[in-house]
C-alpha positions, 0 to 999 in steps of 0.5 A: 500500500502506498504511503502517501495519503490524502487528507479528506474532509467527509460529512457524515451525511456523505457516508450515510448516502454511500451506505444507502446507495448500495441497494439502489444499483441495478448490476445489469444497467448501472455499471459506471455507477457501481464502479464509481461507488467502489472507487470512492470506497477504495479512496476512503479506505486509503485516506486520512479522514476528518468527519464532522460529528462528535465522537459520541455520535460517531460511536452510535452510528459506526456499526451502520457503516459498510465494513468494507470502508474500514472506518472502525479500524481507521478510527482506532489507528488514528486515521479517522478523526471526529470533531464538530469543533471545526465549524465547517459544515461548508467548505468556506468555513475551513478558513485556513488556506493551508488546510482548505487548499490541501484537502479533498471534500466528500460532502452531501451537497448538490453537484453545482455546489461541488463544482463551485467549490472545486473551481473556487478553491482548486480542490477535488470535491465529490458528492453522492451525485457522482454515482447517482446516474451512469452519466454522472459516474462517467463524467467523474471517472477520470479521478480514478483512472489514467486519463493520459494519452499515447502521442503518435510521432508525426501526428498533429495535435495540441496540448489541449487535446491531451490536457482535456478540459473535461478532466478539470485539471485547471481546478487546482491551486498550485503547480510545479513543472519539472523539465530541463528543456521546457524553455526551449519552446515557449509556445508549448509552455503557453499552451500548457499554462493555458490548459492548466491555469485556473479560469475565471468562472462568472460569479466565482471569486478565488480566495487563495493565491495561486502558485506556479513554480518551474524547475528547469536547467540552464541552456547548455550553450549559455546564450539564453537570458533567463531573467528576460524569459521569466519576465516574459512569462509573468506578463504572459500569465497576466495576459491569459489570466488577467484576474488570477492572483498568482505568484510565479517563480523559477529555479534554473539548474546551473550545472547541466552536466549532471541534472538533478531531474531527468523525468518530466513532470507537472505536479498540481495539488491534485494531479501527477502528469508525466511525459516520457518524451518531455514537454517539447514532444510537440514542435511549434507547428503542432506536430509530434516529434516523437512517440511518447506517453502522457500519464495523468493520475490523481495521487492519493485518489486513484487506486490503480497505481500505488507507485504513482502515489509514492512517486508523487510525494517523492518528487515533491520531497526531492524538490524541497530538499535538492532544489529549494533548500539548496538554492543558495549553494550555487547549484540553482538560480532562483527567479525572482532573485532574493525572494523565497519560494512560497509555493504551497505544494513544496514549501509547506511551512511558509504559507 
């Protein structure tokens, strides 16, 4: 079992609806709904759970919950905490962004409210509606499978064809991009940012600052002006997301003979995207220059690849220890200069 576990806020009403749904499925016609219901159960079993009732109430209701959720065992082992003192019947009331922006929410609210929370705070939010119909279950299935693509050499495509909007990848609040060659094609990077940066939703105001960090390597010819590129990217982000309150920084490795990172990733607070051939696999004409695979998984939520969960946390820890904590030792150049990294995904004690 993977060691990385999501922090989950779970309303007890959600658990009751989960319990009561098991008798409502038609095994012959509700295949998607049944699979979603099972996937949600696996997610609960592998997570750290906070439940919104007192211990006394929980003890009275515990035996009514499905045994397969392992709630009683999780409670004994300290992986399930009960408390109504948080005062968060709604997500907005979790008023500390360090908690709110790192938590997944299982709540008994309408699908519209869940979408609103997901967009407003950049979090994953699920309700019983996600398995109430075949259509809803199919629409939410991306959370529990690899929704990446195989890229065929010579094929014409855009990053939007890979980072598809129906997978809600822009519902995030922090991103780390790792690729030693990501600055070779700013057109590619702009396409990627346009697909992943949060979009303005009418009537919805994001309440937490968005963080973006790029980790790359110096141009081996040493002719690239990284300060100018950094400024260009800041202006580009302002242009494509004029209403986004963001903080952007960039780490450039100066010793390129032995790079700290060789694999190419995009990590958000919800997703691990891994590209075998790198993010320059598509040239400026929109043509794939090599055969490669793009893997898109939700660590801590998905249950098809335990190695992904540990890999996700391992890369984040490596970024913290090998990059952020070593910037002043000459291996890395940080832009903007003389400013600390504040990305909540990799620097957990500075928000």
